[in-house]
ZAMARGU-4260 file (C-alpha; in steps of 0.2 Angstrom, whole numbers, plus 5000, padded with zeros to 4 digits):
<rodrens>
0) 5180/5051/4934 | 5188/5038/4945 | 5199/5043/4959 | 5213/5031/4954 | 5222/5045/4944
5) 5219/5036/4927 | 5208/5049/4920 | 5195/5036/4916 | 5176/5039/4918 | 5162/5028/4923
10) 5146/5028/4914 | 5139/5041/4927 | 5153/5053/4924 | 5152/5051/4905 | 5133/5055/4906
15) 5137/5070/4916 | 5150/5076/4904 | 5139/5073/4888 | 5122/5076/4895 | 5116/5059/4889
20) 5106/5048/4900 | 5115/5033/4908 | 5103/5021/4901 | 5106/5027/4883 | 5125/5026/4885
25) 5123/5009/4892 | 5112/5003/4878 | 5124/5009/4865 | 5139/5001/4874 | 5129/4985/4875
30) 5126/4986/4856 | 5145/4987/4853 | 5144/5005/4847 | 5154/5012/4862 | 5164/4998/4870
35) 5173/5002/4886 | 5191/5005/4887 | 5192/4994/4902 | 5183/4989/4917 | 5186/4993/4936
40) 5191/4980/4948 | 5173/4980/4953 | 5167/4977/4935 | 5161/4994/4931 | 5164/5000/4913
45) 5177/5014/4911 | 5179/5026/4897 | 5192/5039/4892 | 5192/5056/4883 | 5192/5047/4866
50) 5176/5039/4871 | 5168/5056/4874 | 5172/5061/4856 | 5165/5044/4850 | 5150/5046/4860
55) 5147/5063/4852 | 5148/5056/4835 | 5136/5042/4839 | 5124/5055/4846 | 5125/5065/4830
60) 5123/5050/4818 | 5108/5044/4828 | 5100/5061/4828 | 5101/5061/4809 | 5092/5045/4809
65) 5105/5032/4806 | 5103/5015/4813 | 5116/5007/4825 | 5122/4995/4812 | 5127/5010/4801
70) 5134/5019/4816 | 5145/5004/4820 | 5151/5002/4802 | 5156/5021/4802 | 5165/5019/4818
75) 5174/5003/4813 | 5180/5012/4797 | 5170/5000/4786 | 5162/5015/4777 | 5162/5034/4778
80) 5150/5046/4785 | 5148/5053/4768 | 5143/5036/4761 | 5131/5032/4775 | 5124/5050/4773
85) 5121/5047/4754 | 5112/5031/4757 | 5102/5039/4771 | 5097/5053/4760 | 5091/5040/4747
90) 5081/5031/4760 | 5074/5047/4767 | 5069/5053/4749 | 5059/5036/4747 | 5051/5039/4764
95) 5046/5057/4759 | 5039/5051/4742 | 5029/5038/4751 | 5022/5051/4764 | 5018/5063/4750
100) 5008/5049/4741 | 5000/5045/4758 | 4995/5063/4761 | 4988/5064/4743 | 4978/5048/4746
105) 4971/5054/4762 | 4966/5071/4755 | 4957/5061/4741 | 4948/5050/4753 | 4943/5065/4764
110) 4936/5074/4748 | 4927/5060/4741 | 4921/5052/4757 | 4928/5036/4752 | 4923/5019/4760
115) 4937/5009/4769 | 4937/4997/4754 | 4940/5012/4741 | 4953/5019/4752 | 4962/5002/4753
120) 4962/5001/4734 | 4967/5019/4731 | 4982/5016/4743 | 4987/5000/4735 | 4987/5007/4717
125) 4995/5024/4722 | 5009/5015/4731 | 5014/5004/4717 | 5033/5006/4714 | 5038/5014/4698
130) 5043/4997/4691 | 5026/4990/4695 | 5017/5005/4687 | 5028/5003/4671 | 5024/4985/4670
135) 5005/4988/4670 | 5008/5001/4656 | 5019/4989/4646 | 5006/4975/4648 | 4992/4986/4642
140) 5002/4992/4627 | 5008/4975/4623 | 4990/4968/4623 | 4983/4982/4613 | 4997/4982/4599
145) 5006/4966/4599 | 5006/4958/4581 | 4998/4974/4574 | 5007/4984/4561 | 4998/5000/4564
150) 4996/5011/4549 | 5001/5026/4560 | 5017/5023/4569 | 5014/5038/4580 | 4999/5030/4588
155) 5009/5017/4598 | 5021/5031/4604 | 5007/5043/4608 | 4997/5030/4618 | 5012/5025/4628
160) 5016/5043/4632 | 4998/5046/4637 | 4999/5034/4651 | 5008/5044/4664 | 5017/5040/4680
165) 5014/5048/4697 | 5025/5063/4700 | 5035/5063/4716 | 5024/5075/4725 | 5006/5071/4718
170) 4991/5081/4721 | 4975/5073/4727 | 4968/5075/4710 | 4983/5066/4702 | 4982/5051/4714
175) 4963/5050/4710 | 4966/5051/4692 | 4980/5038/4693 | 4969/5026/4703 | 4955/5027/4690
180) 4967/5026/4675 | 4976/5010/4683 | 4959/5002/4685 | 4954/5007/4667 | 4969/5000/4658
185) 4968/4984/4668 | 4950/4981/4663 | 4949/4967/4650 | 4934/4974/4642 | 4943/4991/4639
190) 4958/4982/4633 | 4948/4972/4620 | 4940/4989/4614 | 4957/4997/4612 | 4963/4981/4603
195) 4948/4982/4591 | 4951/5001/4588 | 4970/4997/4584 | 4966/4983/4573 | 4953/4993/4563
200) 4965/5008/4561 | 4979/4997/4556 | 4969/4988/4542 | 4973/4993/4524 | 4959/5006/4520
205) 4967/5012/4504 | 4976/5029/4501 | 4960/5039/4500 | 4955/5036/4518 | 4960/5051/4528
210) 4970/5048/4544 | 4982/5056/4556 | 4983/5072/4567 | 4981/5084/4552 | 4965/5076/4547
215) 4958/5078/4565 | 4964/5096/4566 | 4955/5099/4549 | 4939/5090/4555 | 4938/5101/4571
220) 4941/5117/4562 | 4928/5113/4548 | 4915/5106/4559 | 4917/5119/4572 | 4914/5133/4558
225) 4899/5123/4552 | 4892/5122/4570 | 4895/5141/4573 | 4886/5145/4557 | 4872/5133/4560
230) 4875/5122/4545 | 4863/5107/4546 | 4873/5090/4544 | 4861/5084/4530 | 4861/5100/4520
235) 4869/5103/4503 | 4882/5115/4511 | 4887/5101/4523 | 4890/5090/4509 | 4902/5102/4502
240) 4911/5104/4519 | 4912/5085/4520 | 4920/5084/4503 | 4933/5097/4508 | 4937/5086/4523
245) 4937/5068/4516 | 4937/5070/4497 | 4931/5055/4487 | 4933/5043/4502 | 4919/5031/4506
250) 4909/5040/4520 | 4904/5023/4528 | 4922/5019/4530 | 4927/5036/4536 | 4913/5035/4549
255) 4918/5018/4555 | 4936/5024/4557 | 4931/5039/4567 | 4919/5030/4579 | 4932/5017/4582
260) 4943/5029/4590 | 4930/5040/4598 | 4922/5030/4612 | 4918/5038/4629 | 4930/5027/4638
265) 4945/5031/4627 | 4941/5050/4629 | 4941/5047/4648 | 4958/5038/4646 | 4965/5053/4638
270) 4958/5065/4651 | 4965/5055/4665 | 4982/5053/4657 | 4983/5072/4655 | 4978/5075/4673
275) 4991/5063/4680 | 5004/5071/4668 | 5000/5088/4675 | 4992/5094/4659 | 4976/5102/4654
280) 4964/5088/4649 | 4963/5088/4630 | 4946/5094/4622 | 4935/5080/4617 | 4927/5090/4603
285) 4911/5079/4605 | 4900/5092/4596 | 4912/5093/4581 | 4914/5074/4579 | 4895/5072/4581
290) 4892/5084/4567 | 4904/5075/4555 | 4897/5058/4560 | 4879/5065/4556 | 4885/5072/4540
295) 4893/5056/4535 | 4877/5047/4539 | 4867/5059/4528 | 4879/5057/4513 | 4880/5038/4515
300) 4861/5037/4516 | 4860/5048/4500
</rodrens>
């Protein structure tokens, strides 16, 4: 304190009272967060008891990570501590999400032994904002389905649902899957293949052509039983199983429809989407589909 009986303190006295460094107090004072009450005849800044309380609030807010601009607005009454804290929580949440993604990317890089170029691409794709990731998905579904009156309305919904978004705390496997998925759905060749599949499945194939999830479930069941029992696809018994599955539909048309939606990259698309969603990848049922295609070939040839 000064010795003039006013009870005012110099920066040095204020520093001793609060335990803060003189340099820190001077900086906050210079920035307008802690203006002096007055100055001494010699030009030294002087502070009072209220300055001590103000300084403690500044220290608390700064320790919580608030910038000086936010601190000044609180002290000036332009906003409340609660409002600033809420905004700061949102900012911290965004930083935490970014750090989690960074951690997952680095874990993936370490596990895969990625090159610098791969790491750069992974980081770029993983850090895309939610809006940017959504735009990629919407662009993909628009290119695949626009102008197509699909015969199965659920296809569009299932496809959009299948393209997942990264969770707030992704695992390295989810980051890895999202990066591959993002590259896949932006690949023009894959989009063209998906478009061809959508166009074919939306075409009018008549009421006798089996479609839908019920048909696929039945296919997996019947073909699975046939495989376990060792039924040859070109046998008479296989013909009976096939008739139970497709009825009197044209085997060639059914085969074309099956193969249009069963390419390897589409299976990978479904698998990656499941991983990003945190689900178990769906079974591809490659053996069951292969058996049915072989049986269809045998019946069409016969």
